[in-house]
C-alpha positions as CSV (number, residue, x, y, z in Angstrom):
1,M,69.0,67.4,130.5
2,Y,65.7,67.0,128.6
3,I,62.7,69.1,129.5
4,L,59.2,68.6,128.0
5,G,56.6,71.3,128.2
6,I,53.0,70.8,127.3
7,N,49.8,72.9,126.9
8,A,46.9,70.5,127.5
9,Y,43.1,70.7,128.2
10,H,42.9,74.0,126.4
11,G,42.8,75.3,122.8
12,G,46.1,75.1,121.0
13,A,47.3,71.9,122.8
14,S,51.1,71.6,122.1
15,A,54.4,70.2,123.1
16,C,57.9,71.5,123.3
17,L,61.2,69.8,124.0
18,I,64.5,71.4,125.0
19,E,67.9,69.8,125.7
20,D,70.3,71.7,127.9
21,G,68.6,74.9,127.0
22,K,68.5,74.3,123.3
23,L,65.1,74.1,121.6
24,I,64.9,70.7,119.9
25,A,61.3,70.8,118.6
26,A,57.9,72.4,119.2
27,A,54.5,71.8,117.5
28,E,50.8,72.2,118.0
29,E,48.7,69.0,118.2
30,E,46.3,70.4,115.5
31,R,49.0,69.7,112.9
32,F,48.8,66.0,113.6
33,T,45.1,65.5,114.4
34,R,44.0,67.9,111.5
35,V,41.5,69.6,113.8
36,K,42.0,73.4,114.2
37,Y,42.9,74.6,117.7
38,W,42.7,71.0,118.9
39,A,42.2,70.8,122.7
40,G,43.0,67.9,125.0
41,F,46.2,66.0,125.7
42,P,48.9,66.6,123.0
43,V,49.9,62.9,122.6
44,K,51.0,63.2,118.9
45,A,52.9,66.4,119.5
46,I,54.7,64.8,122.4
47,Q,55.6,61.7,120.3
48,Y,56.9,64.0,117.6
49,V,59.2,66.2,119.7
50,L,60.6,63.0,121.4
51,S,61.3,61.5,118.0
52,E,63.1,64.6,116.9
53,A,65.6,64.1,119.7
54,N,65.6,60.3,119.3
55,I,64.7,59.7,122.9
56,A,62.0,57.8,124.8
57,L,59.7,58.9,127.6
58,P,61.9,57.5,130.4
59,D,64.8,59.7,129.1
60,L,62.9,62.9,130.2
61,D,64.3,64.7,133.3
62,H,61.5,67.2,133.7
63,I,57.9,67.5,132.5
64,G,55.7,70.6,133.0
65,I,52.3,71.9,132.1
66,S,51.2,75.5,131.7
67,T,48.7,75.6,134.5
68,D,48.8,75.5,138.3
69,P,45.5,74.6,140.0
70,K,46.9,75.8,143.3
71,A,47.6,79.3,142.1
72,N,45.5,82.2,143.2
73,L,43.3,80.1,145.4
74,M,42.4,83.1,147.7
75,Q,41.3,85.2,144.7
76,K,39.2,82.3,143.4
77,A,37.5,81.8,146.8
78,L,36.8,85.5,147.2
79,F,35.3,85.7,143.7
80,A,33.1,82.7,144.4
81,F,31.9,84.2,147.7
82,R,31.1,87.6,146.1
83,N,29.6,86.5,142.8
84,R,28.1,83.1,143.6
85,P,28.6,81.7,140.1
86,T,26.1,79.1,138.8
87,L,26.6,75.4,139.5
88,G,27.4,74.8,135.8
89,A,30.3,77.4,135.9
90,V,31.7,75.8,139.1
91,R,31.4,72.3,137.6
92,D,33.3,73.3,134.4
93,R,36.1,74.9,136.4
94,L,36.4,72.0,138.8
95,S,36.5,69.5,135.9
96,Y,39.4,71.5,134.4
97,N,41.2,71.7,137.7
98,L,40.9,68.0,138.4
99,K,42.4,67.2,135.1
100,S,45.2,69.6,135.7
101,K,46.0,68.4,139.2
102,T,46.6,64.8,138.0
103,L,49.2,65.6,135.4
104,Q,51.4,62.6,136.2
105,S,48.5,60.2,136.0
106,A,47.1,61.8,132.8
107,F,50.5,61.9,131.2
108,C,51.1,58.2,131.8
109,D,47.6,57.1,130.9
110,A,47.6,59.1,127.6
111,L,50.9,57.7,126.5
112,N,50.3,54.2,127.8
113,L,53.4,54.3,130.1
114,D,54.0,52.4,133.3
115,R,54.4,55.1,135.9
116,K,57.3,53.1,137.4
117,L,59.3,53.7,134.3
118,L,59.0,57.5,134.4
119,T,61.5,59.2,136.7
120,A,61.0,62.7,135.5
121,E,60.1,65.5,137.9
122,F,56.7,67.1,137.2
123,H,56.0,70.8,137.4
124,N,52.9,73.0,137.3
125,V,53.8,76.4,135.9
126,E,51.2,79.1,136.4
127,H,49.6,80.0,133.1
128,H,50.8,83.6,132.7
129,R,54.2,82.9,134.0
130,A,54.5,80.4,131.2
131,H,53.4,83.1,128.8
132,M,56.0,85.5,130.1
133,A,58.7,82.9,130.0
134,S,57.8,82.0,126.5
135,T,58.7,85.4,125.2
136,F,61.4,86.8,127.5
137,F,63.6,83.7,127.8
138,V,63.8,83.2,124.0
139,S,64.2,86.9,123.2
140,P,67.6,88.4,122.4
141,Y,67.4,90.7,125.5
142,D,69.0,90.2,128.8
143,E,66.6,92.7,130.5
144,A,63.1,93.7,129.5
145,A,59.5,94.6,130.6
146,V,57.3,91.5,130.2
147,L,53.5,91.7,129.6
148,S,51.0,88.8,129.2
149,V,47.4,89.5,128.1
150,D,44.8,86.9,127.2
151,G,41.3,85.6,128.0
152,S,42.1,83.9,131.3
153,G,44.5,81.4,132.7
154,D,44.7,80.2,136.4
155,F,42.2,83.0,137.2
156,I,44.4,85.8,135.9
157,T,43.9,87.7,132.6
158,T,46.8,90.1,132.6
159,M,50.2,89.9,134.2
160,W,53.3,92.1,133.9
161,G,56.8,92.5,135.4
162,T,60.4,92.3,134.4
163,G,62.8,89.8,133.1
164,K,66.5,89.9,133.9
165,G,69.0,87.2,133.0
166,N,67.4,83.9,134.0
167,K,64.7,85.3,136.3
168,I,61.2,86.8,135.9
169,S,59.8,89.1,138.5
170,V,56.0,89.6,138.6
171,M,55.0,93.1,139.5
172,D,51.2,93.0,139.2
173,E,48.2,91.4,137.6
174,I,44.6,91.8,136.7
175,A,42.3,88.9,137.8
176,F,39.3,87.2,136.2
177,P,36.7,88.3,135.2
178,H,38.2,91.5,133.9
179,S,39.7,90.5,130.6
180,L,40.5,92.2,127.3
181,G,40.6,88.8,125.6
182,I,37.1,88.0,126.8
183,F,35.8,91.4,125.7
184,Y,37.2,90.9,122.2
185,A,35.9,87.3,122.0
186,A,32.4,88.4,123.2
187,M,32.1,91.1,120.6
188,T,33.4,88.8,117.9
189,Q,30.6,86.4,118.8
190,W,28.1,89.2,118.6
191,L,29.5,90.0,115.1
192,G,28.6,86.5,113.9
193,F,31.9,84.7,114.3
194,P,31.2,82.2,117.0
195,K,34.0,79.7,116.7
196,Y,37.0,79.5,118.9
197,G,39.8,81.4,117.2
198,D,37.6,83.7,115.1
199,D,39.0,86.8,116.7
200,G,41.4,87.3,113.8
201,K,38.4,87.7,111.4
202,T,37.1,90.7,113.5
203,M,40.6,92.3,113.3
204,G,40.4,92.0,109.5
205,L,36.9,93.4,109.3
206,A,37.6,96.4,111.5
207,P,39.3,98.6,108.9
208,Y,36.1,98.5,106.8
209,G,34.2,100.5,109.5
210,E,34.5,103.7,111.5
211,P,34.8,103.7,115.3
212,A,31.3,105.2,115.7
213,F,30.5,103.4,118.9
214,M,33.3,104.5,121.2
215,D,31.0,106.0,123.8
216,E,29.4,102.6,124.1
217,M,32.7,100.8,124.1
218,R,34.1,102.9,126.9
219,Q,31.1,101.9,129.0
220,I,32.0,98.3,128.5
221,V,35.8,98.6,128.9
222,R,36.7,101.3,131.5
223,V,40.3,102.4,131.3
224,Q,41.4,103.4,134.8
225,S,43.5,106.4,135.8
226,D,46.4,104.1,136.7
227,G,46.4,102.5,133.2
228,T,44.6,99.3,134.1
229,F,41.1,98.4,133.0
230,E,37.8,97.0,134.2
231,L,34.9,95.5,132.4
232,D,31.3,96.4,133.1
233,L,30.2,92.9,133.8
234,D,26.6,93.6,133.1
235,Y,27.5,93.1,129.4
236,F,28.9,89.6,130.0
237,V,27.9,86.2,131.4
238,H,31.3,84.5,131.8
239,H,31.7,85.6,135.5
240,A,28.3,84.2,136.6
241,E,27.0,81.6,134.2
242,G,30.3,80.4,132.8
243,A,30.8,80.1,129.0
244,N,30.2,76.3,128.5
245,M,33.8,75.8,127.4
246,T,34.8,72.3,126.3
247,W,38.5,71.3,126.2
248,D,38.1,67.6,125.5
249,D,39.8,65.9,122.6
250,G,38.8,67.7,119.5
251,A,38.0,71.3,118.5
252,P,37.5,73.6,121.5
253,T,34.1,75.2,121.8
254,M,32.9,78.3,123.8
255,G,29.4,79.3,124.7
256,T,28.0,82.8,124.4
257,L,30.0,85.3,126.4
258,Y,27.8,88.4,126.1
259,S,24.6,89.2,128.0
260,P,21.2,90.5,126.9
261,K,22.5,94.0,127.8
262,M,24.9,93.8,124.9
263,V,22.0,93.2,122.6
264,E,20.0,96.1,124.1
265,V,22.9,98.5,123.3
266,F,24.0,97.2,119.9
267,G,21.0,95.5,118.6
268,E,20.5,91.9,117.4
269,P,23.7,89.9,116.9
270,R,24.6,89.1,113.3
271,A,23.7,85.5,112.3
272,P,26.7,83.7,111.0
273,R,27.2,83.8,107.2
274,T,24.7,86.6,106.7
275,E,25.3,90.0,105.2
276,I,27.7,92.2,107.1
277,T,26.1,95.6,107.1
278,Q,27.9,98.9,107.8
279,R,26.7,98.9,111.4
280,Y,28.5,95.6,112.0
281,M,31.7,97.0,110.4
282,D,31.5,100.1,112.6
283,V,31.1,98.0,115.7
284,A,34.1,95.9,114.6
285,A,36.1,99.1,114.1
286,S,35.0,100.4,117.5
287,M,35.9,97.3,119.4
288,Q,39.3,97.2,117.8
289,A,39.9,100.8,118.7
290,M,38.7,100.1,122.3
291,L,41.1,97.2,122.6
292,E,44.0,99.4,121.3
293,E,43.0,102.3,123.7
294,A,43.0,100.0,126.7
295,E,46.1,98.0,125.8
296,M,48.1,101.1,124.9
297,A,47.3,102.5,128.4
298,L,48.5,99.3,129.9
299,V,51.7,99.2,127.7
300,R,52.5,102.8,128.8
301,K,51.9,101.9,132.4
302,V,54.2,98.9,132.2
303,Q,56.9,101.1,130.6
304,A,56.6,103.7,133.3
305,E,56.6,101.2,136.1
306,T,59.5,99.1,134.9
307,G,61.6,101.9,133.3
308,Q,62.6,99.4,130.6
309,N,63.0,100.3,126.9
310,V,62.4,96.7,125.7
311,L,59.0,95.0,125.8
312,C,58.4,91.3,125.5
313,M,54.8,90.3,125.0
314,A,52.8,87.1,125.0
315,G,49.2,85.8,125.5
316,G,46.4,85.5,122.9
317,V,45.9,89.3,122.8
318,A,49.5,89.6,121.7
319,L,48.4,88.1,118.4
320,N,46.5,91.3,117.6
321,S,49.0,92.4,115.0
322,A,47.0,95.6,114.2
323,F,47.8,96.9,117.8
324,N,51.3,95.4,117.9
325,G,52.4,97.6,115.0
326,K,51.4,100.7,117.0
327,I,53.4,99.9,120.1
328,L,56.8,101.4,119.2
329,P,55.4,104.6,117.6
330,G,52.9,105.0,120.5
331,S,55.0,104.3,123.5
332,D,58.5,104.9,124.9
333,F,59.5,101.4,124.2
334,E,62.4,101.2,121.7
335,D,62.5,97.4,121.1
336,I,59.8,94.7,121.1
337,Y,59.8,90.9,121.0
338,I,56.8,88.6,120.5
339,Q,57.5,84.9,119.8
340,P,55.5,83.3,116.9
341,A,53.2,81.1,119.0
342,A,52.2,83.9,121.4
343,G,48.8,82.3,122.2
344,D,48.2,79.4,124.5
345,A,50.1,77.0,122.2
346,G,53.2,78.9,123.1
347,T,52.9,78.2,126.8
348,S,54.5,74.8,126.3
349,L,57.6,76.7,125.1
350,G,57.4,78.9,128.2
351,V,57.1,75.9,130.5
352,C,60.4,74.5,129.3
353,Y,62.3,77.7,129.7
354,Y,60.6,78.6,133.0
355,I,61.7,75.3,134.5
356,Y,65.2,75.5,133.0
357,H,66.0,79.1,133.8
358,H,63.8,80.3,136.6
359,E,63.5,77.1,138.6
360,L,66.7,75.3,137.8
361,N,68.8,78.5,137.7
362,Q,70.5,77.6,134.4
363,P,72.0,80.3,132.2
364,R,70.4,81.5,129.0
365,S,71.9,80.6,125.6
366,Y,69.1,80.2,123.1
367,V,67.4,82.9,121.0
368,M,64.4,82.1,118.8
369,H,65.3,83.9,115.6
370,D,62.9,81.7,113.4
371,A,59.8,79.6,113.8
372,Y,61.0,76.5,112.1
373,T,60.6,74.0,114.9
374,G,58.3,71.3,113.4
375,P,58.6,68.2,111.3
376,Q,60.5,68.0,108.0
377,F,60.6,65.3,105.4
378,D,63.4,64.3,103.0
379,N,63.3,64.2,99.2
380,D,62.8,60.4,99.2
381,T,59.7,60.7,101.2
382,I,58.3,63.5,99.1
383,K,59.1,61.6,95.9
384,T,57.3,58.5,97.1
385,V,54.1,60.6,97.8
386,L,54.3,62.3,94.4
387,E,54.6,59.0,92.6
388,R,51.9,57.4,94.6
389,Q,49.6,60.1,93.4
390,G,50.7,59.6,89.8
391,L,52.0,63.2,89.5
392,S,54.6,64.2,86.9
393,Y,57.4,66.1,88.4
394,R,60.9,67.5,87.7
395,T,63.8,67.2,90.0
396,L,65.7,70.5,90.2
397,D,68.7,71.7,92.2
398,E,68.0,74.5,94.6
399,S,69.0,77.3,92.3
400,D,66.9,76.1,89.4
401,L,63.9,75.4,91.7
402,V,64.0,79.0,93.1
403,S,64.4,80.4,89.6
404,E,61.4,78.5,88.1
405,A,59.3,79.1,91.2
406,A,59.9,82.8,91.0
407,E,58.9,82.8,87.3
408,I,55.7,80.9,88.1
409,V,54.7,83.5,90.7
410,A,55.8,86.4,88.5
411,R,53.5,85.4,85.7
412,G,50.5,85.3,88.0
413,D,50.2,81.6,88.9
414,V,49.7,80.3,92.4
415,L,52.5,78.3,93.9
416,G,52.4,75.8,96.8
417,W,55.8,76.1,98.6
418,Y,56.6,73.2,100.9
419,Q,60.1,73.2,102.3
420,G,62.1,72.4,105.4
421,R,60.7,72.3,108.9
422,M,57.1,73.2,109.7
423,E,56.5,76.6,111.4
424,W,55.6,77.1,115.1
425,G,52.5,79.3,115.6
426,P,49.5,80.3,113.6
427,R,51.4,81.9,110.7
428,A,52.9,80.3,107.6
429,L,56.3,81.8,107.3
430,G,57.7,80.5,104.1
431,N,58.0,76.8,104.7
432,R,54.3,75.8,104.5
433,S,53.1,78.7,102.4
434,I,51.0,79.4,99.3
435,I,52.9,82.1,97.3
436,A,51.3,84.5,94.8
437,N,52.1,87.8,93.0
438,P,51.3,90.9,95.2
439,R,51.3,93.2,92.1
440,R,48.0,91.8,90.7
441,D,45.0,93.7,92.0
442,D,42.8,90.6,91.3
443,M,45.0,88.1,93.2
444,K,42.9,88.3,96.4
445,D,39.8,87.3,94.5
446,I,41.7,84.6,92.7
447,L,43.0,83.0,95.9
448,N,39.6,83.1,97.6
449,A,37.8,81.7,94.6
450,R,40.3,79.0,93.8
451,I,41.9,78.0,97.1
452,K,41.2,79.7,100.4
453,H,37.3,80.1,100.2
454,R,37.3,82.6,103.0
455,E,35.6,85.9,103.7
456,K,36.4,88.6,101.2
457,F,37.2,91.2,103.9
458,R,40.2,89.2,105.2
459,P,43.6,90.5,104.0
460,F,46.5,88.6,102.6
461,A,50.0,89.1,104.0
462,P,53.3,90.3,102.4
463,S,56.7,88.7,102.9
464,V,59.3,91.3,102.2
465,L,63.1,91.2,102.2
466,L,64.4,92.7,105.3
467,D,66.6,95.4,103.6
468,A,63.6,96.5,101.5
469,V,61.1,97.1,104.3
470,G,61.6,100.9,104.5
471,D,61.0,101.1,100.7
472,Y,57.4,99.9,101.1
473,F,56.4,100.5,104.8
474,D,56.3,103.3,107.2
475,Q,58.3,101.3,109.8
476,T,61.5,99.3,109.4
477,Y,61.6,97.4,112.6
478,P,62.0,93.6,111.8
479,D,59.1,91.2,112.3
480,P,60.1,87.7,111.1
481,F,56.9,86.2,112.7
482,M,54.2,88.3,110.9
483,L,52.8,89.8,114.1
484,K,52.7,93.5,113.3
485,V,50.7,95.6,110.9
486,Y,52.5,98.6,109.3
487,N,51.2,101.2,106.9
488,V,52.1,100.6,103.2
489,L,53.6,103.8,101.9
490,P,51.0,105.6,99.8
491,E,53.2,105.8,96.8
492,K,53.7,102.0,96.9
493,Q,50.1,100.8,97.4
494,A,49.4,100.7,93.7
495,E,52.4,98.5,93.1
496,V,51.3,95.9,95.7
497,P,47.5,96.0,95.7
498,A,47.0,92.3,96.7
499,I,48.7,92.7,100.1
500,T,47.4,96.2,100.8
501,H,44.4,96.1,103.1
502,V,41.5,98.5,102.7
503,D,43.0,100.9,105.2
504,G,46.4,100.9,103.4
505,T,48.1,98.5,105.8
506,G,49.9,95.2,105.5
507,R,50.6,92.5,108.2
508,L,54.2,91.9,107.1
509,Q,56.8,89.2,107.5
510,T,60.4,90.4,107.2
511,V,62.7,87.8,105.7
512,D,66.5,87.8,106.2
513,K,68.9,85.5,104.4
514,Q,70.5,84.2,107.6
515,H,67.4,82.6,109.2
516,A,65.3,81.8,106.1
517,P,67.8,81.4,103.3
518,L,65.7,79.5,100.7
519,Y,62.7,81.7,101.2
520,W,64.9,84.8,100.9
521,E,66.3,83.4,97.6
522,L,62.7,83.0,96.3
523,I,61.6,86.5,97.1
524,N,64.9,87.9,95.9
525,A,64.5,86.1,92.5
526,F,60.9,87.4,92.3
527,G,62.2,90.9,93.0
528,N,64.8,90.6,90.2
529,L,62.1,89.6,87.8
530,T,59.5,92.2,88.7
531,G,61.3,94.9,90.6
532,T,59.2,94.2,93.7
533,P,61.0,92.3,96.5
534,I,57.7,91.2,98.1
535,V,55.5,88.1,97.6
536,L,52.0,87.4,98.9
537,N,52.2,84.7,101.5
538,T,49.2,82.8,102.8
539,S,49.1,79.6,104.8
540,F,49.3,76.3,102.9
541,N,45.8,75.0,103.8
542,E,42.2,75.2,102.9
543,N,40.0,75.6,105.9
544,E,42.1,73.2,107.9
545,P,45.3,73.4,110.0
546,I,48.4,74.3,108.0
547,V,49.7,71.2,106.2
548,C,52.4,69.2,108.0
549,T,53.2,66.1,105.9
550,P,53.9,65.7,102.2
551,E,50.7,63.8,101.8
552,E,48.7,66.7,103.2
553,A,50.5,69.2,101.0
554,V,49.8,67.1,97.8
555,D,46.2,66.5,98.8
556,C,45.6,70.3,99.3
557,F,47.4,70.9,96.0
558,L,45.2,68.4,94.1
559,R,41.8,69.4,95.6
560,T,42.4,73.2,95.0
561,K,43.3,75.2,91.9
562,M,46.9,75.8,92.7
563,D,48.9,76.0,89.6
564,A,52.2,74.5,90.8
565,L,53.8,72.8,93.8
566,A,57.4,73.1,94.9
567,A,58.0,70.4,97.5
568,G,61.6,69.7,98.4
569,N,63.6,69.6,95.2
570,F,60.6,68.6,93.1
571,L,58.4,70.9,91.0
572,V,54.9,69.8,89.9
573,V,53.0,72.0,87.4
574,K,49.3,71.4,86.6
């Protein structure tokens, strides 16, 4: 039985394919179109996941999408009656709903398929149920509390409940327009980062400031006595005017979310690419602290209501790794699972498993231990690309490749590391990575000047051998998907300055030999040379989606000042 899940007409368009409960492939459309957060219909991603299974469209048994226009109709009608949104806001929402309602037609039209040839059953899975399914059904736990928090989807912004076996039970939800995701996005815009997906920049900026505006923040986000939250809507426009969101083919865009009252309280918004003063840093610190305060109250509420000691999280807000690292120390939860594409891209994964388990009542058998679900290319293909570019290379066996790559990184050079299947989600996790020496205090500046060209306040991440986590960080809980920030032990910060953020933290990836064997060998070899079982890991790209094909890897290598490229069994040194 083949099930195809898609996320379409939203940022992070994606496709996922499972066969009898086993994940075959999953990928974001942006990796193929080369447009970050690409929105629209994920035609190329669909074609890819089908090719990975060597099947055609008529072979599909079920097709689903992570939205249900029929969901929450009463809440939508009541909201419209009470708030009387502008004609533009209504028009935008109707346009999205019309696209979503005609999934079968849109699917066949986008893929140039005669509808008579397609026998698959179509499913609309409510957005947050898809989020919840995306984390619980691929987790290693048979029973857990499940929490989804994002901007908005199918008129809901937050949903929680429990997962047990092959079923998810929803306990409660928070409806639009009250949204922690929209709060964070609005403040990010005010801080001068207007693009869709810029929220991560604010999270990186926050440690440079002090939470000096908490009184103001608590007026905007009001944590309730029951652990839920409400927004003071006077600070926003999304509920009345809409946000002029565009989800057509291409990069998603979002209009201004904050109202003039936000400007009255905090002052003029920062113009993009201008100086970031201490005031802006302090606002960033305050908004991050406010998010953490509201979300921790919600997490504790969910734990108390469910009585579970395991938490599975999803939704765009679940990508806030600074908060995620505080959940276990700050709550009664003992275990946590967040799948690597926790944002909207991951809903295609959730659609597959919601249909398979919850709707078709099939038993669970798959656990997502790693994120390597994308395309891979053999040595012959890589060799052809290298020769086409006229590059000199050496062919090495795996052991020699690892040894020489570790020596390159140890001496302070920058290495492009292109191996195996592409990662699922926004993080490079050792297959499409740029690797550098974390022991050099100048490495952040080197990477920004020569390759990444991004804001200086943004940190770089460590990949650390799993059995060495406790030697360098204050927590030892595994995180193979780089979704939690831990404190670097004070006595170790001088040893790894390039991955230690200004507040003494690091957004780490733990690497174990079973699930990432080649990457583990590289880090281990680097550790044997230097005494430090950690490498700096940043995504293999330059202001673009993470590279997918060998051509893209070689192009990025040539146009930047990387020193070496290890692609497949080939090593190129400039």
